[in-house]
N, C-alpha and C positions, 0 to 999 in steps of 0.2 A: 626431385627435378631441379634441371640444369639452369641457370639464367646468365646470361650476359644484359647490360644494359650503355646504352650510349646515350650523349645527351648532342643535341644538335641545334642552333640556334637561326633564326631567318626575322627580319624585319618587317612587317606588311602593317596595312591600313583597311579599314573595312568599316560598313555600317551596319545597322540591324533597323532595316525598314517594318519589318514587322511592330516594333514599338512608337508609342506613341509621339511625337514629333518635340515633344518637352521632356524627355528624358534622353539622354546625355551619350547612351551611345546609339542613339538614330542619326547620330551625326556622324561625318567622314571624320576618324582617328585611330590614330595606329599602336602598334603596339612592338616591345621587343622583344617575340616567341621564344623559347626555351620548350625542348621538345625531346622529353625524357623516353625513350625508346628500349623498352625487355623486352626480349625473346625469350621462351619457355620452351624446352626440348627434353624428355626424358630419356635423351639419346646423346652421344659424344658421337661427333664425327671420326674419322681416321687419324687426325689427327690431337684428336681427342678433346676437339673444338665443340662449343654448338655454334657457332662461325667464328672467321678470324676478323679480329674489328678492323681490317684493312681494307674487307668486303663489302664494309661498312660505309664506306668514306664513296661511295658512289652516290649513296642515298645521301648526302651533305651534297655534292653536284647536282641532284637530282632538285632537291629542296629549293638552291639555290637559284635553279635555271625557274621554274614553275611560280615560285612562290618569296623570294628574299625582295623588295620593294618593291610586292608587285600591291595592286589594289586589288581586296578582293569582292569580285564583286557577286550576287547571288541574282541567277539568271533572269527572274522576273521583278527583280529593281530597277523600273524603268525610269527612275528617274537620276540614278546613279550611272547607269546604264548611258544616257541619253548625255550624262557632261565626256564619261573616259572616250565614248565612241565619238565626238563631235574634234577631240583630241588625242591622235592614236599614239602621233609622236613626243607625247606629254605625259602619256599613263601606261604604265607596265601591265597590265590586266588577266586574273587570273580570273575566271566565267567558273561558277559552281551550281551545282543542280540544288543547293541547301541554302538556308539562314548563313552564313559565316562564325555562329556563335563558338565559342569554345568546344564545349559537350560535341558540335555536328565536326568541325574541322578533325576534334581527338579519335572521333570514331573515323571519319576521311582515309589520316594517316592511319589506325589501325590495320582497318582491311588493306587499304596499299599495298604498306609493310608484307601481311600476312602471302599477299597475292606474287609478293616481289618474290622471296624468297621459302616460301613452303614446298618448293617442288627441287628444291636442292636441298633441304635442310631438312630432318623431320619435327616440325613444328609443333608444340601441342595449342600456341596461345602466345599473343603479341600482346603488351600490356602501353598504351602511350598515353605519358603524362604530359599534356597540354599547359604550358605556364603563360599569360598574357602580363603576365606582372610576378615579383619575388614571391606573393600572396597570393597569388588567386591561379588556382590552376583545374582544370575539367581532365576527365580519366574517362578510357574506353578501355576494353580488355577485349580481343578477338577471339575467340575459339575454335577448334573447328570439330 
């Protein structure tokens, strides 16, 4: 199995509304995320690559546009939705259909990346490691 790995970074804020109000992560807080993406393939392309690293630059642009300096808002979080909706000129918002834990975000990114590249290259799997700090990460492996 061949692999290529690339690291991406972004800054975002979130809160975890499912937690009790005395839990620190129930409050809005931010992270300097590192997203480490590994693509797995049993075959190389015509240029003997899994993928040209240059093609992955588009992924950083997508991350910057959608996630960097955004507030990640779970769509059922009525409190945070109310706040960001009152001041749309102040907040960059990324609404999500899931609670924005590192585990759920890792799964989201792995599925998105697999879907983006699986038609162009014969991917066997995508692994995403999402670090919310240098010591804390969550991983998800998406395979066909």
